[in-house]
N, C-alpha and C positions, 0 to 999 in steps of 0.2 A: 556683559550686557545680555539680558534675556532676549531671545529671538522668537518671533511669532510666525507660524505658518498655518495657513488655512487650506485644507484639502477638500475639494468637492467630490462627494461619493455618490455614484449613481445607484439608486435602489430600483426595485421592481416597479415601484410607483413613485416617481419624483426623485428628489435628491436630498442628501443630508450634508452637513459640513463638519469636518473634523478639525478642531483647533489644537495646535500643539505648541507648547511653550518649552523652550530648551535653553539651558544655561551651560556654556562651555568655558573652560579655563585652560589656556595653553594647549588647545586642541583636544582636551579631554572632556567628556560629557559629565558635568557635575550634577545636573538635574534635568529631568524631562517628565512632562505630564501632558496628557491629551484628553480631549472630551469631544464627543460627537453630538451635535445639536441640529435642530430642524432647520434653522435659518443661518445665513452667513453673518447677519448682524448679531445674533445671539452668540455665535461661536466667537466672534471678534470681541464682544463684551466680556465673555468668560475669560478669554486669554488676557485681556487688559487688566481685569480685576485680579487675576492671579499674579500678574507682574507687579501690580501695586502692593499686593500682600507680601510678596517677596522683598520688595524694596523697603517696606515698613518694618517687617519682622526679621528679615535676613535669613540666616541658615536654619532657624527653627522651623519656619514655614516649609522650607525645602526638605528638611529632614522628615517632617510629618507627612508631606505629600508624596515623598518618594516611595512609600510603602503601598500606595494605591495605584492600581492600573486596571484599565478596561480589559475584558477578556479578548476583544479583538486585537488590542495592542500587544497583549501577552502572546497571542498566537503568532503575531508578526515577529516578535523577538525569538520565539521558538523556531520559526521557519528560517530565520536569517542567522541564527547563532551557529558557529562552526561545529560546536559539539553536539547540540540537540538535533541539528539538521543532518548530521552524518548518518548515512544508511537509512534515511527516512522512508524511502520507498515512494513510488509514484502514486499509489492509491491513498496512502495516509496524507501525503502532501496535498493532493487534490481535495480531499475531504476538509482538511484544516483551512485551506484557502477559501473554500466555499462557505465555511462556517462564519467567516468574517462579514458576510453579506446579510446575516440574520440578526434579529433583535438581541439574541443572547450575547452577541459581540459587544453590545453597549452596556452590559452588566459589569459592575466592578468585581474583580476576581474574589475579593475578600467578602463580598456581599452575595455571592452565588448561593442559591438555595435549591432544594429539591424541586420546589415549584417551578423555578426557572427551567430546569432540565425537562420536567414533564411538559411544560408549556411549549418548549422548543420541539419536542417529539410530536405533540399534537399538531403544531403548525406544519411540520414536515409531512405528516401523513394526510393532511387536508389539502396539500398542493394539487394543482390540476394534473400534474404528471405523477401523482401519488406513489412515492417509493414504497418498497416493502419494509416491514419492521426490521428485517435483517439488514437493510441498507442504513436505516436510522440508527441501528445498534453501533455502526462504525462512528457516527457523529459523537455518540456518548463516550465510547471507549477511547477514541483518539483525543477528545477534549480532556478526558480524565488524565491522560499522560502529560498534557500541557499544564493542567492545574497542579499536579503533583510536584512539578519541578519549579514552580513559580518562586518559592522561597529559597530553596537550596541553590538554584542556578542563577536567579536574577534578583533576589533580594526583595521581592514583592509579596505582600500578604495575599493569601488565597484560601478559600474555604475548601479544604481537602475532604470534608465529611459529607458534602452535599450529594456526591455520587452514591455513597453507601446508603444514604437515606432514600434516594430516588429509585435506584435500580430494582429493588423488590417490587415496587408499585409498577414500574414500567414493564417489567416482565409479566406480572400478574394480569395486567390489562392489555397485554400484547401490543404495547406501544413500541417495544423493541423485541428482537428475537434473534437467536443464533441461526446461521444458515442451515438449511436442511441438509442431511447427509445425502450425498449424490450417489445414485446407483446406476448411472447411465453407462452402458457398455455399447460401443458401436457394433452394428451388425456387419457381417462380412460384405454385404452389398454396399453399405455406407462407406466402408473402408475402400472398396473398389472404386466407388464414385469419387471419393476424396483423392485417391491416388491418380485417377484420370484427370481431375481438375488441376492437381499439382503439376503433373506432366505438361499439361497445356500451358499453364502459367509460367512454368520454368523455361519453356521453349520460346517464349516471347523474346524478341531481339533486345529489349531493354532490361531483361531479367539477368541477374548475376548471382542469385542465391540458389544453391542446389537443394531446392525444397524437397525433392523426392528422397534424396539421401538423408536429409535431416529428419524427415518423416519416419524412415526405417530405423534410424538411430534412436529416435525417441521411444519407439516401441521396444527395440532390442535391449536398450540399456536402462529404461525407466527414468532417464534423466529429465529434469525440467529444462525448458528452453534457455533460461538464464545460465544453467550449468553447461549445456551443449555449446553455447556461444562463448564460454569462458575457458574451457579446457585447452591446453597448449600441447604442442608436439612433445615437450619434455614430460608431460603427464602420461604420454602413451608409450607403452613398452611392447613392441611387436614380438619380442622373443617369448615373453610370458603371457602374451595376449591379455594384458590388463590395462586399465585406465584409472588414473588417480583424479578424483573429483575434489577440489579444494574448497574449503569454507562452505560446506554443504549446509543447506537450510536446517536450522535447529532453533526452536523458540526460546531455548535457554541460553544458547551460546551463539554469538554472531561470527566469531572467528575461530579458526583452528579445527574445524570439523572436517578433517580430511578423510577421504574414504576411497580405497582402492577396490575396484570391482573387476570381475572376470568378464571377458568379451567373447561372445559367440563368434564363430568363423565369419559369418556374414557381416558382423559389425567391424571386424578387423579389416575386411576387404573394403568396406565403405571408407574407413579412415585412411587407408593406404592410398586410395585413388584421389584424395583431395589434393588440390594444388597448394604448395607451401608458399602462400602469399605473405603471411605474417607469422608471428610466434604462435598464434591461435590456429587450431585445426579448422574451426568454423568461424572465421572473423566477420560475422554479420550481426546486424542489430536484431535482438530478440523481439522487439516490438514490431519490426517490419515483417518478421516471419509470422508473428501472431496475426497481424493485419491481413497478410496474404491468406492465411488459413481461414479467417472469417469470410473473406471474399469468395474463396473457393467453395465453402459450405453454402454460401448464399447462392452462388451460380449453379451449384449442383442440387439445390433444394434439400440440403441436409439440415434438419432442424435440431437445435439445442445440443450441438456437439462441440464441446470446448477442446482446445488443443491439449489442455491438461488431462483430458480423458484418455489420451494416448499413453500417458504414464500408467494409468490404471489398467489399460488394455495390456500393456507390457507385463504388469504384475500378474494378471490373470494367465497370460501365456506361460509365464515361469511356473506357475502352479500346475498348468496342464502338461508341462514338460517333465513334471515329477519332482520339482524342488519342494522342500518343506517350507513352512512359514518363516522359520529362523533363517534359512538360506536366502529366501527372497528378501527378507529385511536387510540383509547385508548388501544386497544390490540396490534396493530402493532407497536405503538410508533411513528407514523408519526406526526410531528409538523405541517407540511404543508399538509393540506387536499387535495390541488390541485395535489400534487405528487401522493397521494393515488388514487385520482379520475382518473388521466390521465394514470397511469402506472399499478397499481395493480388490478384494477377491470376489469379483462379481461373476461367479460361475453358478450355473443352475443345477438342478438335480440331475438333469440328463447328462451334463458334463461329468458329474461325479460317478454316474453309472459307467461311463466310458472308461474312467480311470480304474 
């Protein structure tokens, strides 16, 4: 027996209503289709008409309808599926969830056009809090990953060519853009201020995170916060002064990118003095550390300094210690040395003269 559900959706201005018709048999979903309309009565009428068509035509109607899906519903499938949502990442998940509140979510995946994508970007850039084209770029790329798996993963029709047609125009007219290469290197004074703020925050009675030690480890090892909070005592070899970083970030491979790096004496000392609370050396939430860093920078009036810039600072210091770019890449984990050369070695002419 087909089941109807009507969901009220809050928009920036007013409400819309999503009607969903679902047919199950022995607990298994045989058919499901949804549509969002402006009024509850219209949504209810659409659902009842669809059920009438199913009752009249049987499986043929269900078979034809099964290939159709709204982009918003497709995104929901993508977010909830155990395979496609695995290792999704906080940023991508947030972008996709937000996309469901825009008009593009009401477009059928198989009817998506380049014009729909361009229109979405124009709407985004005209919002009161106007995001940068680099931010809107994420909307387009993350939506593309959903559209590309609509057929293979979920059995729905989707126009996978719309992005190829739209992207050249979006780039040409600067409706989307890649993030600018960052060349921000903290000054010694900024690092002193940050360290002072971290000491003060760490000394608070409610604090339990060794922010200062993690700050120094970040620079000494060039590890990302997610890597620092993931390494275990088994990954640390005090005898050889090395640390194995498992599943290091790589755009081509998600798993198995293990990397063993040498540790400077100061890094070894920091690790040794950590309490063995769990199997992890730094068993803390990376987001909490990042939030603490942002607050410290705000309190200390340090502008535009990201925690990730400490990784770049560490790479610069390795260069200043006399390591060559190949040796540095072994520590930072960069597979593409050009990336390291162009972005991370933020040393000036004066520093080169000193060398």
